[in-house]
C-alpha positions in Angstrom: -101.9 -201.9 -49.7 -103.0 -198.9 -51.8 -101.8 -195.7 -50.3 -103.5 -192.5 -51.6 -101.3 -189.9 -53.0 -98.9 -192.2 -54.3 -98.8 -193.4 -58.0 -96.2 -196.2 -57.0 -98.3 -197.7 -54.4 -100.0 -199.5 -57.8 -96.5 -200.7 -58.9 -96.1 -202.0 -54.9 -99.1 -203.9 -55.2 -98.3 -205.4 -58.4 -94.8 -206.5 -56.8 -97.0 -207.9 -53.9 -99.3 -209.7 -56.0 -96.1 -211.2 -58.1 -93.9 -212.1 -54.7 -97.1 -214.0 -53.1 -96.6 -216.8 -56.4 -94.2 -218.7 -54.5 -91.8 -220.1 -57.5 -91.5 -216.3 -58.5 -90.7 -215.1 -54.7 -88.3 -218.4 -54.4 -86.6 -217.3 -57.9 -86.4 -213.3 -56.9 -84.6 -214.1 -53.4 -82.1 -216.7 -55.5 -81.5 -213.3 -57.6 -81.4 -210.4 -55.4 -80.3 -211.7 -51.7 -80.7 -208.2 -50.3 -83.6 -205.9 -48.8 -84.4 -202.7 -50.2 -85.9 -199.9 -48.3 -87.4 -197.6 -50.9 -88.4 -194.1 -49.5 -90.5 -192.1 -51.9 -92.1 -188.5 -51.4 -95.0 -187.4 -53.2 -95.7 -184.2 -55.0 -97.2 -182.8 -51.2 -94.1 -183.7 -49.8 -95.4 -186.3 -47.8 -92.7 -189.7 -47.5 -93.6 -192.8 -48.0 -91.5 -196.3 -46.5 -91.8 -199.5 -48.8 -89.6 -202.5 -47.8 -88.7 -204.9 -50.3 -87.3 -208.2 -48.5 -85.7 -210.4 -50.8 -83.4 -211.5 -48.8 -85.7 -214.2 -46.5 -89.0 -213.6 -46.7 -89.9 -212.4 -50.2 -92.1 -210.2 -49.0 -93.2 -206.0 -49.2 -95.0 -204.3 -46.8 -95.3 -200.3 -46.1 -93.0 -199.3 -43.4 -89.5 -199.6 -42.2 -88.8 -203.9 -42.3 -87.6 -205.5 -38.7 -84.2 -205.9 -39.8 -81.9 -203.3 -41.3 -81.6 -202.8 -45.4 -79.3 -203.5 -47.4 -79.6 -200.5 -49.4 -81.9 -197.5 -48.6 -83.0 -195.9 -52.3 -84.8 -192.1 -51.9 -86.6 -190.9 -54.4 -90.1 -189.0 -55.6 -93.1 -190.8 -56.7 -92.8 -189.9 -60.0 -88.9 -191.1 -60.2 -90.0 -194.3 -59.3 -92.9 -194.9 -61.4 -90.6 -193.8 -64.4 -88.2 -196.4 -63.3 -90.6 -199.2 -62.9 -92.0 -198.1 -66.2 -88.5 -198.1 -67.9 -89.0 -194.6 -69.0 -86.1 -193.6 -66.9 -82.4 -195.2 -66.5 -81.3 -195.5 -62.7 -78.0 -194.7 -63.6 -79.0 -191.1 -65.1 -81.4 -190.8 -62.3 -78.7 -191.0 -59.9 -76.1 -189.4 -61.7 -79.2 -186.1 -61.8 -80.1 -186.0 -57.7 -83.5 -187.8 -58.7 -82.3 -191.1 -56.7 -80.3 -191.1 -53.7 -79.0 -194.2 -52.8 -77.5 -195.3 -48.8 -76.0 -198.6 -48.6 -74.4 -201.2 -50.8 -74.7 -199.4 -54.2 -74.2 -202.3 -56.4 -77.6 -203.5 -55.0 -79.4 -200.9 -56.9 -78.3 -202.5 -60.2 -80.3 -205.4 -59.0 -83.3 -203.7 -58.8 -83.7 -203.9 -62.6 -84.4 -207.3 -62.4 -86.2 -206.9 -59.3 -89.0 -204.6 -61.6 -88.6 -206.8 -64.3 -89.1 -209.7 -62.8 -92.1 -208.7 -60.4 -93.8 -205.9 -62.6 -93.4 -207.4 -66.3 -91.2 -206.5 -69.0 -91.3 -202.9 -68.9 -88.7 -202.2 -66.2 -85.3 -200.8 -67.2 -82.5 -199.7 -64.7 
């Protein structure tokens, strides 16, 4: 699933590996119950969408999902990498305009737990 030109692609690969574990997937669905559409733009201006379904399927895929997402998060590649690594706080990213959110804003706070549980202990939103 690696997408050339996107640093965040490796993070999504790690999430994919972790949700392929049945217990991890079931736990994530129980905690989150939402579908995230993440629009990531790389430095060249190319946009890539990843859809993280933690409502029913417990899957991540490139492109838009079949169902309407509960939340759409729009950011650049570096911002997502910083969020996932814990170097950037999600609230600060949103307040500074680095992160744009459409849909249920309260779900944005759940992304913290998702990144922590599906990429290891380093994520911090």
